C-alpha positions as CSV (number, residue, x, y, z in Angstrom):
1,M,11.1,167.5,111.6
2,A,11.9,168.1,108.0
3,Q,15.6,168.3,107.2
4,N,17.2,169.5,104.1
5,L,19.4,166.6,103.0
6,T,21.7,166.5,100.1
7,Y,22.1,163.3,98.1
8,T,24.8,161.7,96.0
9,R,23.7,159.7,92.9
10,C,25.4,156.3,92.8
11,G,24.1,154.5,89.7
12,D,20.3,154.4,90.0
13,Y,20.3,155.2,93.7
14,L,20.4,158.4,95.7
15,I,22.4,158.0,98.8
16,P,22.0,160.7,101.5
17,D,25.1,162.6,102.5
18,I,25.1,162.1,106.3
19,Q,27.8,163.5,108.5
20,L,28.4,162.9,112.2
21,S,27.9,166.2,114.1
22,H,30.9,165.6,116.4
23,T,33.7,163.2,116.3
24,S,36.6,162.6,118.6
25,D,39.9,160.7,118.3
26,K,39.6,159.5,121.9
27,P,40.0,155.7,121.8
28,L,37.6,153.4,123.7
29,G,39.0,151.5,126.6
30,K,38.5,148.0,127.7
31,Y,35.2,148.6,129.5
32,G,33.7,150.7,126.8
33,R,34.4,148.0,124.2
34,M,32.9,145.4,126.6
35,R,29.8,147.5,127.0
36,R,29.4,147.9,123.3
37,A,29.7,144.1,122.8
38,F,27.1,143.5,125.5
39,L,24.7,146.0,123.9
40,A,25.2,144.5,120.4
41,E,24.5,141.0,121.7
42,N,21.8,141.6,124.3
43,N,20.1,144.9,123.3
44,P,20.6,145.6,119.6
45,M,17.7,148.0,119.4
46,L,19.1,150.2,122.1
47,L,22.5,150.1,120.4
48,D,21.0,151.1,117.1
49,D,19.0,153.9,118.8
50,M,22.2,155.2,120.4
51,I,24.1,155.1,117.1
52,L,21.3,157.0,115.3
53,T,21.0,159.7,118.0
54,E,24.8,159.9,118.2
55,T,24.9,159.2,121.9
56,L,26.7,155.8,121.8
57,F,30.3,156.9,122.0
58,L,29.5,159.4,124.7
59,H,27.9,156.6,126.7
60,L,30.8,154.2,126.1
61,W,33.4,156.8,127.1
62,E,31.5,157.6,130.3
63,I,31.1,153.9,131.2
64,D,34.8,153.3,130.5
65,E,35.9,156.2,132.7
66,I,33.5,155.3,135.5
67,A,34.5,151.6,135.4
68,R,38.2,152.4,135.5
69,C,37.7,154.7,138.5
70,R,35.5,152.1,140.2
71,V,38.0,149.3,139.7
72,E,40.7,151.4,141.3
73,Q,38.4,152.3,144.2
74,I,37.4,148.7,144.8
75,M,41.0,147.5,144.6
76,A,42.0,150.0,147.3
77,E,39.1,148.8,149.5
78,L,40.0,145.1,149.0
79,L,43.6,145.8,149.6
80,E,42.7,147.5,152.9
81,K,40.7,144.5,154.0
82,N,43.2,141.9,152.7
83,P,46.7,143.3,152.9
84,A,49.2,142.0,150.3
85,P,52.3,140.0,151.3
86,D,55.6,141.8,151.4
87,M,56.6,142.6,147.8
88,T,60.3,142.6,148.5
89,T,60.4,139.1,150.0
90,Q,57.5,137.3,148.3
91,Q,57.2,138.7,144.8
92,L,55.1,135.8,143.4
93,A,52.7,135.8,146.3
94,W,52.3,139.5,146.0
95,A,51.6,139.4,142.3
96,Q,49.2,136.5,142.8
97,H,47.4,138.5,145.5
98,M,47.2,141.7,143.5
99,N,45.9,139.8,140.4
100,S,43.3,138.1,142.5
101,L,42.1,141.5,143.9
102,K,42.0,143.0,140.4
103,A,39.9,140.0,139.1
104,Q,37.5,140.5,142.0
105,A,37.2,144.2,141.4
106,E,36.7,143.7,137.6
107,E,34.0,141.1,138.3
108,M,32.1,143.5,140.6
109,V,32.4,146.3,138.0
110,N,31.2,144.1,135.2
111,A,28.1,143.2,137.2
112,E,27.5,146.9,138.2
113,L,28.2,148.7,135.0
114,I,28.9,146.6,132.0
115,F,26.4,143.8,132.0
116,C,23.3,145.5,133.3
């Protein structure tokens, strides 16, 4: 697996000129950042391996997209089981109920996808 690398001299050292094969301007979402923090803290060897093989950001974007879709799906299921109060007459109760459902959905997604 010999590669022809070019080097740049910096004082007494030769530093390899390494370029990422593909880059994207797509930002990481909340769940992707949470997954990266989890990997950095709990599995740094896997994180380093994914960085070196250039699969980290693809993994993080995939986790972020799946997690967002899963939160929406779980919220819909929870809302079906526990209908919200009327928004026009009880705005605060409605907001409290929806925030509670979102917190439950995010907790489930964190256990399923992020912290595993």
